[in-house]
C-alpha positions in Angstrom: 11.9 -37.4 -155.7 12.7 -40.4 -157.1 12.3 -40.9 -161.7 13.2 -43.1 -164.4 14.2 -42.3 -167.7 15.9 -44.9 -170.1 15.9 -47.6 -167.5 17.9 -45.1 -165.1 17.0 -44.1 -161.5 17.6 -40.7 -160.9 16.9 -38.9 -157.7 16.7 -35.0 -156.7 15.9 -32.8 -154.1 15.0 -30.2 -157.1 11.7 -29.3 -158.5 11.6 -30.5 -161.4 10.1 -28.5 -164.4 9.9 -30.6 -167.6 10.1 -28.0 -171.0 10.7 -30.6 -173.4 11.4 -29.1 -177.1 10.2 -30.2 -180.1 13.0 -32.2 -181.0 13.0 -33.9 -177.5 9.8 -34.9 -177.9 9.7 -36.1 -181.3 13.0 -37.9 -180.4 11.0 -40.4 -178.9 8.8 -41.3 -181.2 8.8 -44.9 -180.3 8.0 -44.4 -177.2 4.8 -43.2 -177.1 4.7 -43.4 -172.7 7.4 -40.7 -172.6 5.6 -38.6 -175.7 2.5 -38.5 -173.3 4.6 -37.9 -170.3 5.9 -34.8 -171.8 2.3 -33.8 -173.0 0.8 -34.2 -169.5 4.0 -31.9 -168.2 3.1 -29.1 -170.5 -0.2 -29.2 -170.0 0.2 -29.1 -166.1 2.6 -25.9 -166.7 0.1 -24.2 -168.2 -2.8 -24.9 -165.6 0.0 -24.0 -162.9 0.3 -20.7 -164.8 -3.4 -20.0 -165.0 -3.7 -21.1 -161.1 -0.8 -19.3 -159.9 -2.5 -15.9 -161.1 -6.0 -16.8 -159.3 -7.2 -15.5 -156.3 -7.3 -17.7 -153.0 -11.1 -18.1 -153.4 -10.8 -19.2 -157.2 -7.9 -21.1 -157.1 -9.8 -24.5 -155.9 -12.1 -24.6 -158.0 -10.0 -23.3 -161.1 -7.8 -26.0 -160.4 -10.5 -28.6 -159.8 -11.6 -28.0 -163.6 -8.5 -27.8 -164.9 -7.3 -31.1 -163.7 -10.7 -32.7 -164.7 -9.4 -31.4 -168.1 -5.9 -32.8 -168.1 -6.5 -35.9 -170.2 -7.7 -33.5 -172.7 -5.2 -30.8 -172.6 -2.6 -33.4 -172.9 -4.4 -34.8 -176.2 -4.8 -31.7 -177.8 -0.6 -31.1 -177.1 -0.4 -34.0 -178.7 -2.1 -33.4 -181.2 -0.7 -30.3 -182.5 3.1 -31.6 -181.9 2.2 -34.5 -184.3 5.0 -34.6 -187.5 3.2 -34.8 -190.6 5.4 -37.3 -192.9 
């Protein structure tokens, strides 16, 4: 897997799990695309947790339903992480 962080290319064969802290999220306040990546990654973690516990018959439908809502989930996460000034 190849990914880019702050202009640097990194390669990894390991499974990447994004679990940013609120401080990390807020550290990128001038980079909304990075904050969006954190929110989408968090939403995917929640989807994975829900789908993992499902039976095989329900997994496909559940996953499709969640993926249709992914953008909305990320929107809600970003809204919840807004810092009031």
